N, C-alpha and C positions, 0 to 999 in steps of 0.2 A: 356617629361614634357609639359602638356598643358600651353599656356600663353593666360591670359585674361586681356581685359581692361574694366574700368566702369568708371562713372563720376556721382558724386553728383551735381545735379543741383539745386542752390539756386535761389528763385524767390519770393519776396514781403513775407519773413518770413516763405515760405514752401519749400520742397523739392520733386523732382519728384521721385516717386519710382515705381517699378514694382512689382505688387502682382503675384507671381508664382502660376499656378493652382494646380501644383502637391503636395505641403505641405501648401498652402495658406499663406507661408513666403513672407516677403517685401524684395525686392533686390533692388541695385542700377543698373540701365540700363547700358548694355555693353554686351561685348560678346568675342568670342575668335579671336585672331590675325591670320592674313592671313600671309603666307610666303612673306617675304621681308617687310612687314610693320613696319614703326617706330611705337613705342606705342602711340604717339600723332595722327598720322594718322588712327592707329586702332581705338582709343577711339572716333575719330570724325565720322568715318565710321559707327563703330556699334551703336553709340547712333543716328544718323540719320537714320539708318535702322529700330531701334526700336520704335523710338518716333517720326520721321519726323523733329525732331528740329536739327538746325544746331548751334553747340557750337561754341563761339567766344573766343578763346584765353584759353582753359582750362589748369589748371596749375596742374602739378603732386603733389600729396599730401601725396602718401604712395605707398609701394611696400611690398607684402606679399607673403609669401609661404604656401602653404596648403596641408595637408597630411591626406588621409583618410584611416583607418585601419579597417580590421576585424581581430579581437582577437590581433596578434601582425605583422600580414602581411600587408605590404603597398599596397593597392589597387589602390590608385590615388595620383598623386603630381601634383601640378600645382601652376603657379606664377601668382599673380593678381597685374596690377599696376591700382591706383585708383586715379582719377583726381577729382578736384573740378573746378567748374565755376559759374558764376552769370550773364554771358550775353548770349543771344542765338538770332536767327532768326527764324521765321516760326510759324506754328500752329501746335499744338501737334496732333499727329495722333489719330482717334477716335477707331482703332482697332491695337493691336499689337498682332502678332503671339506667343508672349513670354509670355503674360498674361496681366493684367489690369494694365493700367498706371494711377497712382493717385498722385494728389498734395497734401502732407500732411504737416500740421503745423509743424514747427521744433521742438516746446516743446511737441509733441506728438509721435515722431519718436520711442524713447525709449520704448514706450507701446506697440508696433507692435510685432507679431510674427516674428521672423527672426532668422538665424544663430546667436549665442551667440557671436560669434568673431566679427561679423558686428556692435554691439552696441559700441564697443570700437572703430571702425573705425569712426562712426557717432559721437561719443563724441569727438574725436581728431578734425575731420573736423569742427565741429561747435564752439570749443573753442581755437584752436590753430592754428598758422600759419605756423609752421615748418612742416618737412617731418616726418613721421611715418614708422619705419620699423618693421616687425613682421613675426612671424611664428605661424600657428594654426594648431593642430592636432585634427581631428573629429573620431568618430567611423563611420562604415558604416551606421549608422542610424542618423548620422550628430549630435551627441551630443558631445560636446567640451570636450576633454580630456586635452589639456593643450594649453597655448597660451603664448607668449613671445613678448614684446613689446619694441620698443626703439624709442623715450623716454619712459620709463616706467611711471607707475601712470595712464594707461587707464585701 
C-alpha cells in the first residue's frame, strides 16, 4: 500500500493547487511518504519539494483510502493524509516538476477538473473544522465508483 501526504494551503481567499499535465486535473500539492517519516514530516518535505514553500504548523484534516480497479480486480491501493494550513514562509517556485502551481480563488475550486472525490475533500476543508475520514473507489480511468465519508454529508 502506497502512503501519500498533501496539504491544502489557504492564503488570502485562495488555495494553492497543482495542475497535473497528464489529465489537466487540479490536485493538492504533496507526494509519497519515505521510509520512517511521520506524516507531518512527509507533508512538510513534499510540499517544500514541490512548491519551495515551508508550511508552518499544518494540521491533519483528513485520512483516506483509495482503491483503483480494472473490472473487479484491485490494481492500486493507497492511503492519503490531507493537511490544511494557512501560514507559510518563502517564495513560490516558478517551476514545479509535477505540473503548474496556481493560486485559485476558494469559490472557484469546485469548477475545476479534478478527481471527483477531491471535491468532497475541498468542501470539507473549506466548511468544517473537524476530521474527515473516507474511502474512495475508482476505475482504472479514474471514474468514481463509490465513496464513503465520515462525517457524512459531503
